[in-house]
All heavy atoms as a GROMACS GRO file, in nm:
protein
  481
    1MET      N    1   2.427   0.601  -0.191
    1MET     CA    2   2.294   0.601  -0.248
    1MET      C    3   2.224   0.473  -0.205
    1MET      O    4   2.281   0.366  -0.214
    1MET     CB    5   2.306   0.610  -0.400
    1MET     CG    6   2.174   0.613  -0.467
    1MET     SD    7   2.133   0.730  -0.596
    1MET     CE    8   2.219   0.877  -0.572
    2PRO      N    9   2.099   0.481  -0.160
    2PRO     CA   10   2.030   0.361  -0.112
    2PRO      C   11   1.992   0.266  -0.225
    2PRO      O   12   1.968   0.307  -0.338
    2PRO     CB   13   1.904   0.416  -0.044
    2PRO     CG   14   1.887   0.553  -0.095
    2PRO     CD   15   2.021   0.601  -0.141
    3TYR      N   16   1.987   0.140  -0.190
    3TYR     CA   17   1.941   0.035  -0.282
    3TYR      C   18   1.791   0.017  -0.264
    3TYR      O   19   1.739   0.037  -0.156
    3TYR     CB   20   2.012  -0.097  -0.252
    3TYR     CG   21   2.159  -0.094  -0.287
    3TYR    CD1   22   2.253  -0.056  -0.193
    3TYR    CD2   23   2.202  -0.129  -0.414
    3TYR    CE1   24   2.388  -0.054  -0.225
    3TYR    CE2   25   2.336  -0.127  -0.447
    3TYR     CZ   26   2.428  -0.090  -0.352
    3TYR     OH   27   2.561  -0.087  -0.385
    4VAL      N   28   1.725  -0.024  -0.370
    4VAL     CA   29   1.581  -0.043  -0.368
    4VAL      C   30   1.552  -0.192  -0.385
    4VAL      O   31   1.609  -0.258  -0.472
    4VAL     CB   32   1.513   0.037  -0.480
    4VAL    CG1   33   1.362   0.021  -0.473
    4VAL    CG2   34   1.551   0.184  -0.472
    5TYR      N   35   1.461  -0.242  -0.302
    5TYR     CA   36   1.420  -0.382  -0.306
    5TYR      C   37   1.269  -0.389  -0.320
    5TYR      O   38   1.197  -0.302  -0.272
    5TYR     CB   39   1.458  -0.454  -0.176
    5TYR     CG   40   1.606  -0.452  -0.150
    5TYR    CD1   41   1.664  -0.353  -0.072
    5TYR    CD2   42   1.687  -0.550  -0.202
    5TYR    CE1   43   1.799  -0.351  -0.048
    5TYR    CE2   44   1.824  -0.550  -0.180
    5TYR     CZ   45   1.878  -0.450  -0.102
    5TYR     OH   46   2.013  -0.449  -0.080
    6ARG      N   47   1.221  -0.496  -0.388
    6ARG     CA   48   1.077  -0.518  -0.400
    6ARG      C   49   1.048  -0.664  -0.365
    6ARG      O   50   1.121  -0.754  -0.404
    6ARG     CB   51   1.031  -0.490  -0.542
    6ARG     CG   52   0.882  -0.516  -0.563
    6ARG     CD   53   0.835  -0.484  -0.701
    6ARG     NE   54   0.914  -0.558  -0.798
    6ARG     CZ   55   0.935  -0.518  -0.924
    6ARG    NH1   56   0.884  -0.407  -0.967
    6ARG    NH2   57   1.007  -0.592  -1.005
    7CYS      N   58   0.940  -0.682  -0.292
    7CYS     CA   59   0.896  -0.817  -0.257
    7CYS      C   60   0.834  -0.881  -0.381
    7CYS      O   61   0.748  -0.822  -0.446
    7CYS     CB   62   0.794  -0.812  -0.145
    7CYS     SG   63   0.725  -0.974  -0.106
    8LYS      N   64   0.876  -1.003  -0.414
    8LYS     CA   65   0.823  -1.074  -0.530
    8LYS      C   66   0.680  -1.120  -0.508
    8LYS      O   67   0.606  -1.141  -0.603
    8LYS     CB   68   0.910  -1.195  -0.562
    8LYS     CG   69   1.048  -1.160  -0.614
    8LYS     CD   70   1.126  -1.285  -0.647
    8LYS     CE   71   1.263  -1.254  -0.702
    8LYS     NZ   72   1.338  -1.376  -0.735
    9LYS      N   73   0.642  -1.132  -0.381
    9LYS     CA   74   0.508  -1.184  -0.349
    9LYS      C   75   0.403  -1.073  -0.340
    9LYS      O   76   0.299  -1.080  -0.405
    9LYS     CB   77   0.515  -1.262  -0.217
    9LYS     CG   78   0.391  -1.336  -0.181
    9LYS     CD   79   0.414  -1.421  -0.056
    9LYS     CE   80   0.289  -1.495  -0.015
    9LYS     NZ   81   0.313  -1.573   0.106
   10CYS      N   82   0.428  -0.968  -0.261
   10CYS     CA   83   0.327  -0.865  -0.239
   10CYS      C   84   0.360  -0.731  -0.304
   10CYS      O   85   0.276  -0.642  -0.307
   10CYS     CB   86   0.300  -0.846  -0.090
   10CYS     SG   87   0.431  -0.758  -0.001
   11GLY      N   88   0.483  -0.714  -0.354
   11GLY     CA   89   0.520  -0.590  -0.423
   11GLY      C   90   0.564  -0.476  -0.333
   11GLY      O   91   0.586  -0.365  -0.382
   12ALA      N   92   0.578  -0.501  -0.204
   12ALA     CA   93   0.623  -0.396  -0.111
   12ALA      C   94   0.763  -0.348  -0.150
   12ALA      O   95   0.846  -0.427  -0.195
   12ALA     CB   96   0.623  -0.448   0.032
   13ILE      N   97   0.789  -0.219  -0.133
   13ILE     CA   98   0.917  -0.158  -0.168
   13ILE      C   99   0.994  -0.126  -0.040
   13ILE      O  100   0.937  -0.072   0.056
   13ILE     CB  101   0.896  -0.029  -0.249
   13ILE    CG1  102   0.818  -0.057  -0.378
   13ILE    CG2  103   1.029   0.040  -0.279
   13ILE    CD1  104   0.891  -0.137  -0.482
   14TYR      N  105   1.123  -0.158  -0.040
   14TYR     CA  106   1.211  -0.129   0.074
   14TYR      C  107   1.337  -0.060   0.024
   14TYR      O  108   1.379  -0.080  -0.089
   14TYR     CB  109   1.253  -0.259   0.145
   14TYR     CG  110   1.138  -0.333   0.206
   14TYR    CD1  111   1.075  -0.437   0.139
   14TYR    CD2  112   1.091  -0.299   0.333
   14TYR    CE1  113   0.969  -0.505   0.196
   14TYR    CE2  114   0.986  -0.367   0.390
   14TYR     CZ  115   0.925  -0.470   0.322
   14TYR     OH  116   0.819  -0.536   0.377
   15TYR      N  117   1.397   0.020   0.111
   15TYR     CA  118   1.522   0.089   0.082
   15TYR      C  119   1.625   0.047   0.185
   15TYR      O  120   1.593   0.029   0.302
   15TYR     CB  121   1.503   0.241   0.089
   15TYR     CG  122   1.404   0.292  -0.012
   15TYR    CD1  123   1.269   0.300   0.016
   15TYR    CD2  124   1.447   0.333  -0.137
   15TYR    CE1  125   1.178   0.347  -0.077
   15TYR    CE2  126   1.357   0.380  -0.232
   15TYR     CZ  127   1.224   0.386  -0.201
   15TYR     OH  128   1.134   0.431  -0.294
   16SER      N  129   1.750   0.030   0.141
   16SER     CA  130   1.857  -0.009   0.233
   16SER      C  131   1.988   0.052   0.185
   16SER      O  132   2.007   0.075   0.065
   16SER     CB  133   1.870  -0.161   0.237
   16SER     OG  134   1.979  -0.198   0.317
   17ALA      N  135   2.078   0.074   0.277
   17ALA     CA  136   2.209   0.129   0.244
   17ALA      C  137   2.303   0.020   0.193
   17ALA      O  138   2.409   0.048   0.140
   17ALA     CB  139   2.271   0.196   0.365
   18THR      N  140   2.262  -0.108   0.206
   18THR     CA  141   2.348  -0.218   0.165
   18THR      C  142   2.289  -0.296   0.048
   18THR      O  143   2.168  -0.304   0.032
   18THR     CB  144   2.372  -0.316   0.282
   18THR    OG1  145   2.246  -0.366   0.326
   18THR    CG2  146   2.445  -0.250   0.396
   19SER      N  147   2.377  -0.356  -0.030
   19SER     CA  148   2.338  -0.440  -0.140
   19SER      C  149   2.274  -0.568  -0.087
   19SER      O  150   2.298  -0.607   0.028
   19SER     CB  151   2.460  -0.474  -0.225
   19SER     OG  152   2.428  -0.568  -0.324
   20ILE      N  153   2.198  -0.638  -0.169
   20ILE     CA  154   2.131  -0.762  -0.127
   20ILE      C  155   2.233  -0.867  -0.081
   20ILE      O  156   2.204  -0.949   0.005
   20ILE     CB  157   2.040  -0.818  -0.240
   20ILE    CG1  158   1.945  -0.926  -0.187
   20ILE    CG2  159   2.120  -0.874  -0.354
   20ILE    CD1  160   1.822  -0.876  -0.124
   21GLU      N  161   2.354  -0.862  -0.135
   21GLU     CA  162   2.458  -0.957  -0.097
   21GLU      C  163   2.492  -0.946   0.052
   21GLU      O  164   2.526  -1.044   0.116
   21GLU     CB  165   2.585  -0.932  -0.179
   21GLU     CG  166   2.564  -0.949  -0.327
   21GLU     CD  167   2.666  -0.875  -0.411
   21GLU    OE1  168   2.759  -0.814  -0.354
   21GLU    OE2  169   2.651  -0.876  -0.533
   22TYR      N  170   2.482  -0.826   0.106
   22TYR     CA  171   2.517  -0.801   0.245
   22TYR      C  172   2.394  -0.783   0.333
   22TYR      O  173   2.406  -0.763   0.453
   22TYR     CB  174   2.607  -0.678   0.256
   22TYR     CG  175   2.731  -0.691   0.171
   22TYR    CD1  176   2.744  -0.622   0.051
   22TYR    CD2  177   2.834  -0.776   0.209
   22TYR    CE1  178   2.857  -0.635  -0.027
   22TYR    CE2  179   2.947  -0.790   0.131
   22TYR     CZ  180   2.957  -0.720   0.013
   22TYR     OH  181   3.068  -0.734  -0.065
   23HIS      N  182   2.277  -0.787   0.274
   23HIS     CA  183   2.152  -0.766   0.346
   23HIS      C  184   2.124  -0.889   0.431
   23HIS      O  185   2.114  -1.000   0.379
   23HIS     CB  186   2.040  -0.742   0.244
   23HIS     CG  187   1.933  -0.654   0.291
   23HIS    ND1  188   1.818  -0.700   0.347
   23HIS    CD2  189   1.922  -0.519   0.291
   23HIS    CE1  190   1.740  -0.600   0.378
   23HIS    NE2  191   1.802  -0.487   0.345
   24LEU      N  192   2.108  -0.872   0.560
   24LEU     CA  193   2.085  -0.986   0.649
   24LEU      C  194   1.945  -1.044   0.633
   24LEU      O  195   1.928  -1.165   0.629
   24LEU     CB  196   2.108  -0.944   0.795
   24LEU     CG  197   2.250  -0.899   0.829
   24LEU    CD1  198   2.257  -0.850   0.972
   24LEU    CD2  199   2.349  -1.011   0.805
   25ASN      N  200   1.845  -0.959   0.623
   25ASN     CA  201   1.708  -1.006   0.609
   25ASN      C  202   1.667  -0.998   0.462
   25ASN      O  203   1.645  -0.891   0.410
   25ASN     CB  204   1.613  -0.922   0.696
   25ASN     CG  205   1.472  -0.974   0.692
   25ASN    OD1  206   1.446  -1.080   0.638
   25ASN    ND2  207   1.380  -0.901   0.752
   26LYS      N  208   1.656  -1.113   0.397
   26LYS     CA  209   1.624  -1.116   0.254
   26LYS      C  210   1.478  -1.152   0.231
   26LYS      O  211   1.441  -1.195   0.123
   26LYS     CB  212   1.716  -1.213   0.182
   26LYS     CG  213   1.861  -1.170   0.186
   26LYS     CD  214   1.950  -1.265   0.114
   26LYS     CE  215   2.095  -1.218   0.130
   26LYS     NZ  216   2.189  -1.302   0.061
   27THR      N  217   1.394  -1.133   0.335
   27THR     CA  218   1.252  -1.161   0.321
   27THR      C  219   1.171  -1.036   0.356
   27THR      O  220   1.214  -0.951   0.433
   27THR     CB  221   1.208  -1.277   0.412
   27THR    OG1  222   1.238  -1.245   0.547
   27THR    CG2  223   1.277  -1.406   0.374
   28CYS      N  224   1.051  -1.028   0.301
   28CYS     CA  225   0.961  -0.916   0.323
   28CYS      C  226   0.912  -0.914   0.467
   28CYS      O  227   0.874  -1.018   0.521
   28CYS     CB  228   0.843  -0.928   0.227
   28CYS     SG  229   0.718  -0.800   0.245
   29GLU      N  230   0.912  -0.796   0.526
   29GLU     CA  231   0.865  -0.781   0.664
   29GLU      C  232   0.713  -0.798   0.674
   29GLU      O  233   0.661  -0.833   0.778
   29GLU     CB  234   0.904  -0.644   0.719
   29GLU     CG  235   1.054  -0.625   0.729
   29GLU     CD  236   1.092  -0.482   0.765
   29GLU    OE1  237   1.002  -0.400   0.794
   29GLU    OE2  238   1.212  -0.453   0.763
   30LYS      N  239   0.642  -0.771   0.564
   30LYS     CA  240   0.496  -0.777   0.566
   30LYS      C  241   0.442  -0.917   0.542
   30LYS      O  242   0.351  -0.960   0.612
   30LYS     CB  243   0.439  -0.683   0.459
   30LYS     CG  244   0.468  -0.537   0.488
   30LYS     CD  245   0.413  -0.448   0.380
   30LYS     CE  246   0.448  -0.303   0.410
   30LYS     NZ  247   0.396  -0.213   0.306
   31CYS      N  248   0.496  -0.988   0.441
   31CYS     CA  249   0.438  -1.117   0.404
   31CYS      C  250   0.536  -1.233   0.409
   31CYS      O  251   0.496  -1.348   0.394
   31CYS     CB  252   0.375  -1.109   0.265
   31CYS     SG  253   0.497  -1.102   0.131
   32GLY      N  254   0.667  -1.205   0.424
   32GLY     CA  255   0.767  -1.312   0.430
   32GLY      C  256   0.815  -1.356   0.293
   32GLY      O  257   0.893  -1.449   0.281
   33GLY      N  258   0.770  -1.287   0.187
   33GLY     CA  259   0.813  -1.321   0.050
   33GLY      C  260   0.958  -1.284   0.026
   33GLY      O  261   1.020  -1.212   0.102
   34GLU      N  262   1.012  -1.335  -0.083
   34GLU     CA  263   1.152  -1.312  -0.120
   34GLU      C  264   1.169  -1.171  -0.177
   34GLU      O  265   1.087  -1.125  -0.257
   34GLU     CB  266   1.196  -1.414  -0.223
   34GLU     CG  267   1.340  -1.404  -0.263
   34GLU     CD  268   1.379  -1.504  -0.371
   34GLU    OE1  269   1.297  -1.589  -0.407
   34GLU    OE2  270   1.492  -1.494  -0.420
   35LEU      N  271   1.277  -1.103  -0.138
   35LEU     CA  272   1.307  -0.969  -0.189
   35LEU      C  273   1.399  -0.980  -0.311
   35LEU      O  274   1.487  -1.064  -0.316
   35LEU     CB  275   1.376  -0.884  -0.083
   35LEU     CG  276   1.296  -0.850   0.041
   35LEU    CD1  277   1.382  -0.765   0.136
   35LEU    CD2  278   1.168  -0.778   0.007
   36GLU      N  279   1.375  -0.892  -0.409
   36GLU     CA  280   1.465  -0.881  -0.523
   36GLU      C  281   1.521  -0.740  -0.527
   36GLU      O  282   1.450  -0.644  -0.498
   36GLU     CB  283   1.393  -0.914  -0.653
   36GLU     CG  284   1.282  -0.818  -0.690
   36GLU     CD  285   1.215  -0.852  -0.820
   36GLU    OE1  286   1.276  -0.919  -0.904
   36GLU    OE2  287   1.098  -0.812  -0.837
   37GLN      N  288   1.648  -0.729  -0.559
   37GLN     CA  289   1.712  -0.598  -0.566
   37GLN      C  290   1.684  -0.537  -0.702
   37GLN      O  291   1.709  -0.598  -0.805
   37GLN     CB  292   1.863  -0.612  -0.544
   37GLN     CG  293   1.934  -0.479  -0.544
   37GLN     CD  294   2.080  -0.492  -0.509
   37GLN    OE1  295   2.116  -0.575  -0.427
   37GLN    NE2  296   2.164  -0.413  -0.571
   38LEU      N  297   1.629  -0.417  -0.703
   38LEU     CA  298   1.595  -0.348  -0.827
   38LEU      C  299   1.710  -0.261  -0.876
   38LEU      O  300   1.716  -0.227  -0.992
   38LEU     CB  301   1.470  -0.263  -0.808
   38LEU     CG  302   1.344  -0.338  -0.768
   38LEU    CD1  303   1.230  -0.241  -0.749
   38LEU    CD2  304   1.308  -0.443  -0.870
   39GLY      N  305   1.799  -0.222  -0.788
   39GLY     CA  306   1.910  -0.134  -0.823
   39GLY      C  307   1.922  -0.022  -0.723
   39GLY      O  308   1.862  -0.026  -0.616
   40GLU      N  309   2.000   0.078  -0.759
   40GLU     CA  310   2.014   0.194  -0.672
   40GLU      C  311   1.904   0.294  -0.702
   40GLU      O  312   1.855   0.302  -0.815
   40GLU     CB  313   2.152   0.258  -0.690
   40GLU     CG  314   2.263   0.171  -0.638
   40GLU     CD  315   2.398   0.241  -0.642
   40GLU    OE1  316   2.401   0.365  -0.640
   40GLU    OE2  317   2.498   0.170  -0.647
   41GLU      N  318   1.867   0.372  -0.604
   41GLU     CA  319   1.756   0.467  -0.617
   41GLU      C  320   1.774   0.560  -0.737
   41GLU      O  321   1.682   0.583  -0.815
   41GLU     CB  322   1.742   0.546  -0.488
   41GLU     CG  323   1.622   0.637  -0.486
   41GLU     CD  324   1.608   0.709  -0.354
   41GLU    OE1  325   1.710   0.744  -0.293
   41GLU    OE2  326   1.494   0.732  -0.316
   42GLY      N  327   1.892   0.613  -0.757
   42GLY     CA  328   1.918   0.705  -0.867
   42GLY      C  329   1.901   0.640  -1.003
   42GLY      O  330   1.849   0.699  -1.096
   43GLU      N  331   1.945   0.514  -1.016
   43GLU     CA  332   1.931   0.440  -1.141
   43GLU      C  333   1.784   0.423  -1.176
   43GLU      O  334   1.743   0.440  -1.290
   43GLU     CB  335   1.992   0.300  -1.129
   43GLU     CG  336   2.141   0.296  -1.117
   43GLU     CD  337   2.190   0.155  -1.093
   43GLU    OE1  338   2.113   0.059  -1.103
   43GLU    OE2  339   2.308   0.140  -1.063
   44LEU      N  340   1.703   0.387  -1.078
   44LEU     CA  341   1.561   0.362  -1.102
   44LEU      C  342   1.489   0.489  -1.141
   44LEU      O  343   1.404   0.488  -1.230
   44LEU     CB  344   1.496   0.302  -0.977
   44LEU     CG  345   1.544   0.162  -0.941
   44LEU    CD1  346   1.481   0.118  -0.810
   44LEU    CD2  347   1.510   0.065  -1.050
   45MET      N  348   1.524   0.600  -1.076
   45MET     CA  349   1.461   0.726  -1.108
   45MET      C  350   1.495   0.767  -1.252
   45MET      O  351   1.410   0.815  -1.326
   45MET     CB  352   1.504   0.834  -1.009
   45MET     CG  353   1.452   0.809  -0.870
   45MET     SD  354   1.520   0.918  -0.746
   45MET     CE  355   1.434   1.068  -0.784
   46LYS      N  356   1.618   0.743  -1.295
   46LYS     CA  357   1.660   0.775  -1.430
   46LYS      C  358   1.584   0.690  -1.531
   46LYS      O  359   1.537   0.740  -1.634
   46LYS     CB  360   1.811   0.752  -1.444
   46LYS     CG  361   1.867   0.789  -1.578
   46LYS     CD  362   2.016   0.767  -1.583
   46LYS     CE  363   2.071   0.797  -1.721
   46LYS     NZ  364   2.214   0.768  -1.731
   47LYS      N  365   1.569   0.560  -1.504
   47LYS     CA  366   1.497   0.471  -1.595
   47LYS      C  367   1.351   0.511  -1.607
   47LYS      O  368   1.294   0.508  -1.716
   47LYS     CB  369   1.508   0.326  -1.547
   47LYS     CG  370   1.644   0.267  -1.568
   47LYS     CD  371   1.651   0.124  -1.515
   47LYS     CE  372   1.791   0.069  -1.526
   47LYS     NZ  373   1.801  -0.066  -1.470
   48GLU      N  374   1.288   0.548  -1.496
   48GLU     CA  375   1.148   0.590  -1.499
   48GLU      C  376   1.132   0.718  -1.583
   48GLU      O  377   1.037   0.731  -1.659
   48GLU     CB  378   1.095   0.613  -1.357
   48GLU     CG  379   1.067   0.487  -1.282
   48GLU     CD  380   0.955   0.405  -1.344
   48GLU    OE1  381   0.853   0.464  -1.384
   48GLU    OE2  382   0.969   0.283  -1.351
   49LYS      N  383   1.225   0.810  -1.568
   49LYS     CA  384   1.219   0.936  -1.643
   49LYS      C  385   1.233   0.909  -1.792
   49LYS      O  386   1.161   0.966  -1.874
   49LYS     CB  387   1.329   1.031  -1.594
   49LYS     CG  388   1.317   1.170  -1.647
   49LYS     CD  389   1.417   1.262  -1.580
   49LYS     CE  390   1.396   1.404  -1.625
   49LYS     NZ  391   1.488   1.497  -1.562
   50GLU      N  392   1.326   0.820  -1.830
   50GLU     CA  393   1.345   0.785  -1.971
   50GLU      C  394   1.219   0.719  -2.027
   50GLU      O  395   1.179   0.747  -2.140
   50GLU     CB  396   1.464   0.691  -1.986
   50GLU     CG  397   1.598   0.758  -1.964
   50GLU     CD  398   1.713   0.660  -1.962
   50GLU    OE1  399   1.691   0.536  -1.973
   50GLU    OE2  400   1.828   0.705  -1.949
   51LYS      N  401   1.156   0.634  -1.949
   51LYS     CA  402   1.034   0.566  -1.991
   51LYS      C  403   0.922   0.667  -2.016
   51LYS      O  404   0.851   0.659  -2.116
   51LYS     CB  405   0.992   0.466  -1.884
   51LYS     CG  406   0.874   0.381  -1.920
   51LYS     CD  407   0.843   0.284  -1.808
   51LYS     CE  408   0.719   0.204  -1.835
   51LYS     NZ  409   0.687   0.112  -1.726
   52GLU      N  410   0.908   0.765  -1.927
   52GLU     CA  411   0.806   0.869  -1.943
   52GLU      C  412   0.831   0.952  -2.069
   52GLU      O  413   0.738   0.984  -2.142
   52GLU     CB  414   0.805   0.961  -1.820
   52GLU     CG  415   0.747   0.897  -1.697
   52GLU     CD  416   0.758   0.986  -1.574
   52GLU    OE1  417   0.799   1.104  -1.587
   52GLU    OE2  418   0.726   0.938  -1.465
   53GLU      N  419   0.958   0.984  -2.095
   53GLU     CA  420   0.992   1.064  -2.213
   53GLU      C  421   0.959   0.989  -2.341
   53GLU      O  422   0.909   1.047  -2.437
   53GLU     CB  423   1.140   1.103  -2.210
   53GLU     CG  424   1.171   1.207  -2.106
   53GLU     CD  425   1.318   1.238  -2.094
   53GLU    OE1  426   1.399   1.185  -2.174
   53GLU    OE2  427   1.356   1.316  -2.005
   54LYS      N  428   0.985   0.857  -2.345
   54LYS     CA  429   0.954   0.776  -2.462
   54LYS      C  430   0.804   0.772  -2.487
   54LYS      O  431   0.759   0.779  -2.601
   54LYS     CB  432   1.007   0.633  -2.445
   54LYS     CG  433   1.156   0.621  -2.462
   54LYS     CD  434   1.201   0.478  -2.447
   54LYS     CE  435   1.351   0.466  -2.453
   54LYS     NZ  436   1.396   0.327  -2.433
   55GLU      N  437   0.725   0.762  -2.382
   55GLU     CA  438   0.581   0.756  -2.396
   55GLU      C  439   0.525   0.890  -2.444
   55GLU      O  440   0.429   0.894  -2.520
   55GLU     CB  441   0.516   0.712  -2.266
   55GLU     CG  442   0.550   0.568  -2.233
   55GLU     CD  443   0.454   0.505  -2.136
   55GLU    OE1  444   0.350   0.564  -2.105
   55GLU    OE2  445   0.485   0.394  -2.093
   56LYS      N  446   0.586   0.999  -2.402
   56LYS     CA  447   0.543   1.133  -2.448
   56LYS      C  448   0.569   1.149  -2.598
   56LYS      O  449   0.490   1.208  -2.669
   56LYS     CB  450   0.616   1.243  -2.371
   56LYS     CG  451   0.566   1.264  -2.231
   56LYS     CD  452   0.640   1.375  -2.163
   56LYS     CE  453   0.597   1.393  -2.020
   56LYS     NZ  454   0.675   1.497  -1.950
   57LYS      N  455   0.682   1.094  -2.644
   57LYS     CA  456   0.716   1.104  -2.786
   57LYS      C  457   0.620   1.023  -2.873
   57LYS      O  458   0.594   1.058  -2.987
   57LYS     CB  459   0.860   1.056  -2.811
   57LYS     CG  460   0.964   1.151  -2.758
   57LYS     CD  461   1.104   1.100  -2.782
   57LYS     CE  462   1.207   1.193  -2.725
   57LYS     NZ  463   1.344   1.143  -2.744
   58LYS      N  464   0.567   0.915  -2.819
   58LYS     CA  465   0.473   0.830  -2.893
   58LYS      C  466   0.341   0.901  -2.917
   58LYS      O  467   0.273   0.875  -3.015
   58LYS     CB  468   0.448   0.699  -2.820
   58LYS     CG  469   0.564   0.603  -2.822
   58LYS     CD  470   0.529   0.474  -2.750
   58LYS     CE  471   0.644   0.379  -2.748
   58LYS     NZ  472   0.611   0.255  -2.674
   59LYS      N  473   0.304   0.991  -2.828
   59LYS     CA  474   0.174   1.060  -2.836
   59LYS      C  475   0.175   1.171  -2.934
   59LYS      O  476   0.228   1.229  -2.997
   59LYS     CB  477   0.133   1.115  -2.699
   59LYS     CG  478   0.104   1.004  -2.602
   59LYS     CD  479   0.063   1.062  -2.470
   59LYS     CE  480   0.034   0.949  -2.370
   59LYS     NZ  481  -0.003   0.999  -2.243
   0.00000   0.00000   0.00000
């Protein structure tokens, strides 16, 4: 499952098959900002779905 990264400076999203620990390029290709690992793609999709469900219950 691919890992998801986001640039702390411009917010660009990147996907990679390797964890940030093994990622050779730890900077954004667009602006040169530092990348942060958000997690695996499946984990993020699950969290977003849970967040949407909570907001629906509030309404």
